N, C-alpha and C positions, 0 to 999 in steps of 0.2 A: 639858659644860654647855649645856642648851637655850637657844635664842636667846630665847625667849620670857619665860625667867627672867633674861635678862642686864640689869643696871640700868645707867643710863647712867654712873654712878661705876666702876663694874667695867669696864665697856667702854672708858671713857678709860684707866684703870689698865692694862689689856691691852693697849691700842695703844702706851702709852708705853713698857712693859717690851719690847715687840716692837721699836720704833723705836729704844731706846735698846741692845738688844742688835745690830740691825743696826749702828747707827753704831760701837758698839765693834769689831763683826768688820771693819768698812770701815775703820777706824782702824790696827787691827793689822794687816791685810793690806796698806796703805799703808806702812807702817812697816817692814815685813818686804821689802818691793820696794824702799824708797829708804834707809832706814837714815837719814833725815833727822829729826832730833829737833824742828828747829823747824817741820817741815811737820805731825808729830803734834801739837805744841802748839797750832798754827792750827786743825786739825781739831778737838781738844778744844774749843776755844773757841766755833768756829760750832756744834758740836753741842749745847755748854752754853747758847748764845743761842737757837738753835733751842726748846731743851727750854722755855728759861725764856718764850720769846714764846708757844708753845704753853699753857704754864701761865696767862698772864696772859690769853690769850684765853678760856681753857676758865672762867676764874672769871668774865670779864665777860659771856660766855653764860649761866652758870650764875645770874648776878646778875639778868639780865635774864628769863631764863624763871621764876626764884623770883619775881621781881615780876610778871611776868604771870600767873603761876598763882596767886598770893594775889588779883591784881584779878579775875581769872576767877572764881576762889570767892566774894569779896564780889558781883560781880555775880549769880552764881546764887544766892546767899543772899539777897539783896534781892528778886529775882524771885520766890524762894519765900513771902518775908515780906510783900512787897508794901508794904516800909517806904518805899522812896524810888526814884527813877528812875534808872538808870545814868549815871554821869557819862560825859561826852565826851572820848575822848583828843587831844592837841593832835597827836601825830605822824600827819599824817593820812596820809602816802605809806608808812607800814611797814604790815608785815604784821600785826603785833599789832593797829593801828587797824583794819584790814580785818576780823578775826576781831571784835573789839569791837563793830565798827559791825554786822554782824549778829547779835550776841547783842542789842544794843540795840533792833534792828529787830523782832526776836523777842520781847523784851519787850513791847516797844509792842502788836505783835499780841496776845500774849496776855491782855495787861491790856484792851485793847478788846472781846476775846470774853468775859472776867471781868466786865467792866462790862454787856456785851450781856446776857449771861445773867442777871446780877443784876437789872437792869430788866425783863426778861421774867418772871422769878421773882415780883418786887414787882408787875408787872401782873396776874399771874394770881393772886397772892393777893389783891389788891384786888378782882379781878372775880369771885372765888368769895365774899368777903366782902359785896359788894354784891348778888350775886345771892340769895344766904342770906338778906340782909337782907329783900329785896323779896318773896322767896317766903314769909317766916315769918309774915307777917300775913294774908293770905288761907287759907293753911293751917290756922292757928290758926282763922279764923273758920268755915270748912268743918268742922271738927272739932267746934268748938262746935255748930253747927246741927245736924250729923249726930248727936251725943249727946244734944240735945233731941228730935230726931225720934224716936229709938230708945228712949228711956226715957220720955218723958212723952207722955200723950195730949194731943193737940191738934185743934182744929177744924179743919175742910178750908179756912177761910178763914186760919188760922195755917199749915197746912201749905204753902198756896199762897204764902204771904209768905214763909216760910223757901224755899221753893225758889226765887222768885223773887231770893232772898239767894243763894244757892248759885250760881245762874245768874250773878248779877253778880261773884262770886269767882272763879267759872271762867273767866271771858270777861278778866278781869283777868290771870289765871295763863297763860290762851293768849296776850294781848296782850305780855305779858312775855316767855315763850316764842319767839314769833315776831319780836320786836323783837331778841333776844339771838340769835337764829338769823342774823338779817338783818345783824347788827353784826358778829358774829363770823365770817361767812362773806366780808364786805366788808375785814375787818381782815386774815385769813388770804390774802386775794387769790385766794378760791374764786370768787369774783364778780368778772369783768372788766368794767369800765365801758366803754362804746363811744362817746366822746364824737364827734359830727360834726355837721356845720350842718343846723340844724333850727329851724322857726318856734317862737318861744315862747309864741305863741299857744294852739298845741293842747297844749301842755305844760301852761301854766297852767289850761287850761280842764279837762284831766284831774285836776289837782289840786284846784280850785274844786269838782268834781263830789263829793268824797269829805266836803265841811263844808256843803253848802248845807242838807241836812235838819236838823243841829244849829243851824244858822245861824237856820233858820226858827223852829224850836222857843225860840229866846231873842227871836225879833223883833229879829235884827240885820240892820241895811242893809248889803248889800255892794256897792260899786262898783268898777267894773274899767276902766281904761282903758291898753288893751294893742293897739298898731297890730298889725294882721296881717302887715305886712310887715317887723318886726322878727325876725332869728334870731340865734342864738348856737351856738355849739359845746357839745353837752352830750349826754349820754346821757338820751332821753325818759323812760324808764320809772323810773328812778333820780332824776331831778331832779325830776321829779313828786311822788315818794315825799319829797323833802326840802322841797319847797314846801308838801306838804300837812301835813307835821309842823308847820311855822311856822304857816300858815293855821289847824290845830288847836287849837294854843297860844292864838292869837290869839280864837277862838271860846270856849274853855275859860274866859278870864280877862279877858272882855269882858262888863259887865252885861246884864241884859235891856234891850232898846231901844238899844242902843249901834250902833256904826259901825265898820265893815272897809273900808278902802280899798286897793286893788291898783292900780299904775302901773308902767307899762314905758318905759324911755327907753334909745334906743340911741346909745352914745358911741364914740369911735373905736377903743378897744381893749377895751370892756366892754358887756355888755348890762347895764342895771341893772333890779332888779326892788324896788321899795317894796312892803311888806305892811305898813299902818299900823293900829291899833285905836283904841278909846276905853277901854281897859281900865284895870286897876289900875296899870299901871307896873312898873317895876323900878328898885329903889335904885341908885345909880350904882357902889357898891363891889361890888355884886353882879352887875354887867354883864358882867364877864370871866369870870365862873364859871358863868353858867346854861348853858354848852356843855359843860361835865362831865358824864361818864356818871352818871345817877342823882341828877344835884344836883335839890334842890329847895328851894324858901324856908318856912322856918317858917310863914309868913303863908298860904300857900297849900296846906296839908296837907289842906284839906277839899276840894279840888277833884281830880275823878278824875284819875288819871295817874300815871307811874312815872320821871319824870324822863329819859327817853332819847331823846325825839324830836329836840329842838336838837341833841344829840350826834351823831345819825345823821344829819342835815341838814348838819352842817358836814362831817363826814367827806366825804359825799358831793360836796359842793360843791368843797372843796378838793383831792380826787382828780381833780377836771376843771378845775384851775389857775383856780379862782374862789376866792371868799371872801364871807364876811359880817359886816355891820357892824350894831349896834345902837345906836338912840338911845331914850332913854326918860324920863319924867317921872312921879314917883308921883302917881297920881292922874288922870293927864291921857292915858296912854297910851302904847305904844311903836310904835317903827318898825324894822322888820328890813328890810335892804338886801342883797339878793343880788345879785353880780357873777359874771358867767359871760363868758367869755371871745369878744369879737365874732367871727362869721362873716366871712371876705373876701369871700363873695359878697352879704351883706347890704349894701343901699345906704342903709339908713337908720341905721347904726353911724357916725353923725357926733357931732362934739364940740358940744353944745348952747352957743348963744350966751353962757348964764349962768355956763360951766363956766369 
């Protein structure tokens, strides 16, 4: 019989038969040498007691193994069905507990991995849905303009008008793709932010340079109060991108002749950058959702934009151990407060008296 095919029951029976045969042989040998019937009787009692104890022990071990195998199968079934978490064993010092504890840890690791994969899959599906929704409108407009130019005879003035419209839609697609590339690279860790102590004045000046032309076209007054000595730990390129997105939104949603105020204050732990406008404002119930990717309120769909600027701004700031707060009142304007960790080398990062 091959050892691989030998079951526990058959093994126990074989050992019992060998032990019984050996015991009988020894008893017969002792009786043959001593011819003492009392000694033979005591030997028989000893062998019978030994066999009985062995049988009781085997029954106990078999029951423990059966219970453990049932529990193990139940745990594995629960792990596969994800119906419940595995229970903990009270026998903390036993071998069974050690094995069960490892299985429980394996279950937790697999569950965490499954939840992580599910979240990533849901995020990917949401991203694909958002992109398809954002791309659908400009592509439909481009197809309509293209069909009009191909199928109808239009005047040169109309042709120029259609071409300008196509240029606007192409710019929107280009802006969407660039924003998505920046966001995806940032989320995937392809872009590594390099925060270091730097003056906020220069970073803010770069961000303001991108919105001055649009602000002039709408006759929006911009006032800036930023001491040149205040510094914070930040990545200049990406922080200026975040501040530009907030400032660009302020210009978009501030009516003609409005005002945008920018002020920077150094605190003990943070440098605070306030960007205030006299725009349309944000409803209180929507202030927590404006930082979601592609989120735009129904009331501002006539304003150019895709709803990714604030999302990107928050990602950039939070990845530098900072945060953004917003306060707003409908019809009076909004204030976005950007907090950046203060540099130890800055002498102006003190707690203001009113703090």
